[in-house]
C-alpha positions as CSV (number, residue, x, y, z in Angstrom):
1,X,0.0,0.0,0.0
2,X,1.1,3.5,-0.8
3,X,1.6,5.8,2.1
4,X,-0.5,8.9,1.9
5,X,1.4,12.1,1.1
6,X,2.4,14.5,3.8
7,X,-0.4,17.0,4.2
8,X,1.9,20.0,3.6
9,X,3.8,18.5,0.7
10,X,2.2,18.4,-2.8
11,X,2.6,15.1,-4.7
12,X,3.7,15.6,-8.2
13,X,4.2,13.2,-11.1
14,X,7.9,13.3,-11.8
15,X,7.3,12.9,-15.6
16,X,5.2,16.0,-16.2
17,X,4.9,17.9,-12.8
18,X,1.1,17.4,-12.6
19,X,-0.6,16.1,-9.5
20,X,0.1,12.4,-9.0
21,X,-3.4,10.9,-8.6
22,X,-2.1,7.4,-8.0
23,X,-0.1,8.7,-5.0
24,X,-3.0,10.9,-3.7
25,X,-5.7,8.3,-3.9
26,X,-3.6,5.2,-3.3
27,X,-4.8,3.4,-6.5
28,X,-4.7,3.6,-10.2
29,X,-6.4,6.8,-11.4
30,X,-8.0,4.9,-14.4
31,X,-10.0,2.8,-12.0
32,X,-10.8,5.4,-9.3
33,X,-13.6,4.1,-7.0
34,X,-13.8,1.0,-9.3
35,X,-15.3,3.1,-12.2
36,X,-13.6,3.9,-15.5
37,X,-13.0,7.6,-16.1
38,X,-15.5,7.6,-19.1
39,X,-18.3,6.2,-17.0
40,X,-17.5,8.7,-14.2
41,X,-17.7,11.6,-16.7
42,X,-21.0,10.4,-18.0
43,X,-22.4,10.0,-14.5
44,X,-21.2,13.4,-13.5
45,X,-22.8,15.0,-16.5
46,X,-26.1,13.1,-15.8
47,X,-26.1,14.4,-12.2
48,X,-25.4,17.9,-13.4
49,X,-28.1,17.8,-16.1
50,X,-30.7,16.6,-13.6
51,X,-30.0,19.5,-11.4
52,X,-31.5,21.9,-14.0
53,X,-35.3,21.8,-14.2
54,X,-36.8,23.4,-17.2
55,X,-40.0,25.2,-16.4
56,X,-42.6,25.4,-19.2
57,X,-43.2,28.9,-20.3
58,X,-46.9,29.8,-20.4
59,X,-47.8,32.8,-22.5
60,X,-51.1,34.7,-22.1
61,X,-53.3,34.5,-25.2
62,X,-52.6,37.3,-27.6
63,X,-54.9,39.0,-30.1
64,X,-54.2,38.2,-33.7
65,X,-55.7,38.5,-37.2
66,X,-54.8,36.9,-40.5
67,X,-56.4,36.1,-43.8
68,X,-55.8,35.1,-47.4
69,X,-57.5,34.6,-50.7
70,X,-56.4,32.6,-53.7
71,X,-57.9,32.8,-57.2
72,X,-56.8,30.3,-59.9
73,X,-58.2,28.3,-62.7
74,X,-60.0,26.0,-60.2
75,X,-61.9,28.8,-58.5
76,X,-61.4,30.9,-55.4
77,X,-60.4,29.9,-51.8
78,X,-60.3,32.2,-48.8
79,X,-59.8,32.2,-45.1
80,X,-59.8,34.8,-42.4
81,X,-59.5,34.6,-38.6
82,X,-59.3,37.0,-35.7
83,X,-59.0,36.6,-31.9
84,X,-59.2,39.1,-29.1
85,X,-57.1,36.7,-27.0
86,X,-60.1,34.9,-25.6
87,X,-62.6,34.2,-28.4
88,X,-61.8,33.3,-32.1
89,X,-64.0,34.3,-35.0
90,X,-63.3,33.3,-38.6
91,X,-64.5,32.1,-41.9
92,X,-63.2,30.0,-44.8
93,X,-64.7,28.9,-48.1
94,X,-64.4,28.3,-51.8
95,X,-66.1,28.8,-55.1
96,X,-65.2,26.4,-57.8
97,X,-65.2,27.1,-61.6
98,X,-68.8,25.7,-61.9
99,X,-70.1,28.2,-59.3
100,X,-70.4,25.7,-56.5
101,X,-69.6,27.5,-53.3
102,X,-69.2,26.9,-49.5
103,X,-68.8,29.5,-46.9
104,X,-68.1,28.5,-43.2
105,X,-68.4,31.1,-40.5
106,X,-67.3,30.0,-37.1
107,X,-66.8,31.2,-33.5
108,X,-64.8,29.4,-30.8
109,X,-65.1,30.7,-27.2
110,X,-66.0,29.6,-23.7
111,X,-69.3,28.3,-25.0
112,X,-67.5,26.0,-27.5
113,X,-67.1,25.8,-31.3
114,X,-70.1,26.9,-33.4
115,X,-70.2,27.0,-37.2
116,X,-72.6,28.1,-39.9
117,X,-72.2,26.6,-43.4
118,X,-73.7,28.4,-46.4
119,X,-73.5,26.4,-49.6
120,X,-75.2,25.4,-52.8
121,X,-73.4,22.1,-53.0
122,X,-75.4,19.3,-54.6
123,X,-76.9,16.9,-52.0
124,X,-77.1,19.4,-49.2
125,X,-80.2,20.5,-47.4
126,X,-81.1,23.0,-44.7
127,X,-80.3,21.0,-41.5
128,X,-78.5,21.5,-38.2
129,X,-76.4,18.4,-37.3
130,X,-74.5,18.7,-34.1
131,X,-73.6,22.4,-33.4
132,X,-73.5,23.3,-37.1
133,X,-76.1,25.4,-38.8
134,X,-76.3,24.5,-42.6
135,X,-78.0,26.9,-45.0
136,X,-78.3,25.3,-48.4
137,X,-79.7,26.9,-51.6
138,X,-78.8,23.9,-53.7
139,X,-81.3,23.0,-56.4
140,X,-82.9,19.6,-55.7
141,X,-81.3,19.5,-52.3
142,X,-82.8,16.0,-51.5
143,X,-82.7,14.5,-55.0
144,X,-79.4,15.2,-56.6
145,X,-78.0,18.0,-58.7
146,X,-80.0,19.6,-61.5
147,X,-77.0,19.7,-63.8
148,X,-76.3,15.9,-63.6
149,X,-78.1,13.5,-66.0
150,X,-79.1,10.3,-64.3
151,X,-77.5,7.2,-65.8
152,X,-79.0,3.8,-65.5
153,X,-77.7,1.8,-62.6
154,X,-75.7,-1.3,-63.3
155,X,-76.2,-3.9,-60.6
156,X,-74.0,-7.0,-60.4
157,X,-75.7,-10.3,-60.0
158,X,-75.0,-12.1,-56.7
159,X,-72.3,-14.8,-56.9
160,X,-73.2,-18.1,-55.5
161,X,-70.8,-20.7,-54.1
162,X,-71.7,-24.3,-54.5
163,X,-70.3,-27.2,-52.5
164,X,-69.3,-25.1,-49.5
165,X,-70.7,-26.4,-46.2
166,X,-70.4,-24.5,-43.0
167,X,-68.9,-26.6,-40.2
168,X,-70.4,-26.5,-36.7
169,X,-68.4,-24.6,-34.1
170,X,-68.2,-26.0,-30.6
171,X,-67.0,-24.2,-27.5
172,X,-65.6,-26.3,-24.7
173,X,-65.4,-25.4,-21.1
174,X,-68.3,-23.0,-20.9
C-alpha cells in the first residue's frame, strides 16, 4: 500500500509535474472508485443535467388577425380569422369554376365551437347536425344536382358458391 502524502507537501508526477493521482488516492487513477473515467464523466454529466429543471413557459393569449384569398383556374379559396385573446372568429370557403360555393363562418369561445355553413353544393339541405347550422340553396337538395343527368344503374348479380358447407363450431369449457 502506498503511504498517503504528507499534508503540507504536494505530490507531483515526476514525468510532467502534474498532481500524481495514484499517490494521492492510493490506487490507479484509471479505476478510481472502481469506475472507469469515461463512466465517471457520463455519471457526472447526468447528475449535473438533472440539477436543471426546465419550467414550461406559459404565454397569455394574444390578439391576432390573419387572412388570405387565392384565385386560380379552379376557382377561389379564402380564409380569415381573428381573436381578441379569448374568443376566435373566422371564416373560410371556396367557389369552384362551376359556381359551387361553400362559406363556413365560425366562433370558438368559452361556449365551445359553433359553425354556420352556407352552400349550394349538390346533395345538401337545410339542416342542423351537431352544433353546425347549414343553410343550403342547392337546387334539388334532396334528390341530386340539377346539372347531372341520371345514368342507368348497373347492378352486379350475386355470386353463389356451391359445394361449400359450414362446419359447426363448438365451445368447450363454458
